[in-house]
N, C-alpha and C positions, 0 to 999 in steps of 0.2 A: 509647237505651242499655239494656243488660240489667242493669247494675250498679244497686243501689238508691240510689246517689247521683245527684243531678241533675248535668247538665253544668256548671252554674254553680258548684255545690259543688266539683266536681272542679277547675275552673279556679282557684278560690280556694285550695284546698289546694296546687295546683301552684305558684302564685305565692309562697306562704309557703315552700315547700320548695326552690325553685330556687336561692337563694344557697348553700344547704348542698350541693346536688348539684354545683354548680360548684366549691365548695371541695374536695370529695372528688375530683372529676375532675382538678383541678389537682394534687392530691397524688399520685394514681396516675401521672399523666404524668411528674411530677418524679421518681418512683421507677422510671421506665423501663417502665411498663405503658401501652401504647397504649390510650387510653380516650376516648370521646366521650359526650356526653349523648344519650340515645336518646328524644327527645321530639318527637312530631309531633301538633300540636293540630288539624290539619284532617282527621284520619282519620275523625271521626264516632264511631267506637267506641273507647272509651278503656280498656276493661277490661284489655287486655293491654299498656298502655303501661308502659315500663320507664324507670328513671332513667339508668343507665349501661350502655354496651356496651363491653366490653374484648375486641375481636377475637372476638365471638360469645359471650363469657361475660357473661351479664346480671346486673346487680347493682342492688338496691334501696337507696335511701338514706332513712333516717328521722331527722329532727331532733327532739331531745327537750329539753324544758324542765327538765332535771334535771342537776345538776352531778356529774360523775365524771371520773376520769382514765384509765379503762380498765376491762376486765372485772372486775378484782379488787376494785374499790371500787364497782361498780354496787350501789346501795343497796337494790334490791328482790330478792325471792326468785325472780322470774321476769321474763322479757322478752317483750314482745308482738311478733308478726310482722305481722299485718294482720287485718282482719275476715275471718271465714270466707267470707262471700259474695264479697268482693273477691279473696281469694287463690285460691279454687277456680275462678274464671273466667279465671285466667291460663293462657295456652296455651303460651307458650315457657318452658322450664325456667329457673329462677333459680339462680345459683351461690351467692349470699350476700346477706345484708342488713347493710349498714353503718349503725350507729346513731351519730350525732354529737351531742354535747352543745351546746346553744345557749349555755350559760354558759361552757364551757371550750374548746370546739373539739376535745376528746378523743373517741376512738371506741372502740367494741367491735364485734365481728362475730358474726353468727349464720350459720354455714355451713349450707346447706339440705340437701344430700344426706346428710351424716353425722348430722344431728340430726332429720330429718323423722320418724323413728319415735318420737321422744321428745316430739313436739308434742302438746298437748292443748287442748281448748276451754275458754276462761275467759270468763264473762259479766261485763261491766262497763259502767259508764255512760260514754258517749262525750260528753265535755264540748263538743267542737267542734260536734257535730250535735244535742246535747241529747236523747239517746235511749239506751236500753240496746241492746247488741249483743253478738254472740258473736265472740270473737277467738281466733286461734291464739296459743298462748303456749308457752314452753319454760323449763325451769329454768336459773338462772344458771350451773349447773355446766357447761352446754354452750356457753357463750360463749367466744370466742377473740379474739385480738388482730388489729389491722390488719396488723402485721408478718407474721403467719402467712399471711394472705390474700395479701399481696404475694409471699411465697415460693412459695405454691401457684401463683399466676398465672405467675410467672417459669418455673417448671418445666413447667407445662401448655403455655405458649406457646414453650418452648425459647428463652428469652431469657437472655442473659448479664447478670450484674450490671453496670450501666453504669459504665464507667471515666470518671471526671470529672477534668478538669484542675484545677490549683490555682485558676485564675481562676473556673471554674464552681462549685467548692466555696465559694469566697468569696462569689460572687453568690448562691448558694442560702442561705448563712448569713445574708446581709444581708436576703434576702427573708423568711426566718423571723423575723428581728428586726423587720422592718417590719410583718409581720402581727401580731406580739405587741404592737407599739406601737398599731396600729389598734384591736385588741381592747381593750387596757387604757385607751386614750384614750376609747373609747365607754363602757366600764364606769364610768370615773371620772365622765363627764358624767351618766350615768344616776344615779349616787349624788348628785351635786350637785343634780340636778333633782328628787330625791326619787322617782324612778320605782321601781316594784316589779317584780322579775324575773318572767318568765312562770312560772306554776305556784306562785308564792309569795303568801301573804296579807299580808305586810308587808315593809318594806324590810330587807334584810340588811346587816350591816356589810361595808364594802369597804376593803381595804388593798392599794394597788398593790404589785406585786412590787419587790424591792429594786433591780432593774436599771432601773426605770421612768425615773428621773431621767436616766440615760445614754441611754436610748432617746429621751426627749424632746429632748435636745440633738442627737441624730443625725437625727431625723426630723420634728420639729415644723415646720421650714421647708419640708421636701421634700414632706410628705404634706398635700394640701389637706383642709380641713375636711369637704368633701363626702364624702371617702372613708370617714372614720370615722362621719360622720353617717348614711350609708346602709348601713353594714356590718350583718351579721346580729346583732352584739352591741349595737347601738343600739336600745333599746326606745322605744316611743312610746305615749303614752296614747291 
């Protein structure tokens, strides 16, 4: 490999990120954007691997151990794109980077073409690899929303806004409630077990949302424990 990561390091990073790639992929498909995960592990060369392919529009997904609800409350002055060495070896152009919070499931987007001239190099310590490295970064002023990315893709792919029947809308609403239950059930168990959130030095107070009791009545019998135990929101020591 030409990338300065070993293949074992790459595969470990990939395994950690896969659940979030799949979450974003499902969201895009639910919003009418044809999307598949673009991962081929037997290619030997992984420098140009990409996370999602939306009819030729390539998207990277980054999961972050920081709580946020969107670009407006992203708590840092800048957002990181990738290491300089990794990004510069990508051959196929990327449309955007979707950043998803491991704590909340919320997202913000860094569009590549419109922000590339504003990127700069920032050196920081990479905790995962325990070394200093140079990263591309961009000011938070250039972040945008997932909804804006969906609108762009619909226009670029000449897609109509999907017309959904009442039954489909109800099914989608139930799936969103189910995902919320899975997330909150996992976070509640994390709190009970005394687990510390990724990126935190001590346990944070946890208060279930007001609708959790109703969600528990609706889904506790339907959702197997394995589903929330293996979800991205379940932390393990």
